[in-house]
C-alpha positions in Angstrom: 0.0 0.0 0.0 2.8 2.5 0.7 3.7 3.3 -2.9 4.3 6.7 -4.5 1.8 9.6 -4.1 0.1 10.4 -7.5 1.2 13.7 -9.1 -2.3 15.3 -8.7 -2.3 14.4 -5.0 1.3 15.8 -4.4 0.3 19.2 -5.9 -2.6 19.4 -3.4 -0.4 18.6 -0.5 2.2 21.2 -1.5 -0.5 23.9 -1.9 -1.9 23.2 1.6 1.4 23.4 3.4 1.5 26.0 6.2 4.0 28.8 5.8 4.9 31.5 8.3 3.1 34.7 7.6 5.0 37.5 6.0 6.1 40.4 8.3 4.9 43.8 7.5 7.4 46.7 7.4 6.5 49.7 9.6 6.5 52.3 6.9 7.2 55.2 9.3 10.2 53.4 10.6 11.4 52.5 7.1 11.6 56.2 6.2 13.6 57.0 9.3 16.0 54.0 9.6 18.3 52.1 7.3 20.7 49.2 7.7 24.4 49.4 7.0 26.4 46.7 5.2 27.3 45.1 8.5 23.8 45.0 9.8 23.8 47.9 12.1 20.9 50.4 11.9 21.5 54.1 11.1 19.3 57.0 12.1 19.2 60.7 11.9 19.3 63.0 14.9 16.5 65.0 16.5 16.3 68.7 17.1 17.6 69.7 13.6 14.3 71.0 12.0 13.5 74.3 13.7 14.5 76.7 16.5 18.0 76.6 15.2 18.9 80.2 15.9 19.2 79.5 19.6 21.7 76.6 19.0 25.4 77.0 18.7 27.0 76.3 15.3 29.0 73.5 16.8 25.9 71.8 18.1 24.2 72.2 14.7 27.2 70.6 13.0 27.1 67.6 15.3 23.4 67.2 15.0 23.7 67.0 11.2 25.6 63.7 11.4 24.0 60.2 11.1 24.4 58.0 14.2 23.7 54.3 15.0 20.7 53.1 16.9 21.6 52.3 20.5 21.8 48.7 21.8 18.7 49.1 23.9 16.6 50.1 21.0 18.1 47.9 18.3 15.7 44.9 18.8 12.6 47.1 18.6 13.8 48.9 15.5 15.0 45.7 13.8 11.6 44.2 14.3 10.0 47.2 12.5 12.2 46.9 9.4 12.6 43.1 8.9 13.6 43.2 5.2 15.7 46.3 5.1 
């Protein structure tokens, strides 16, 4: 009794296999974060959009640079951008 499965039956079995659901990218996070070649996550800095007259030039220069996401936030951000 234990012979091969007919081709029509095998195709039905393949179609009914359970797969893990796809993960959705958080689009707001995708616009704010990006991954580097080594897998680290880059982000821009805050406080660079307005009220710049009261900030020192040195502060504004430093805020313009891209920085890495901290270790404490890495897991949460990585979950939001699974395919980046």
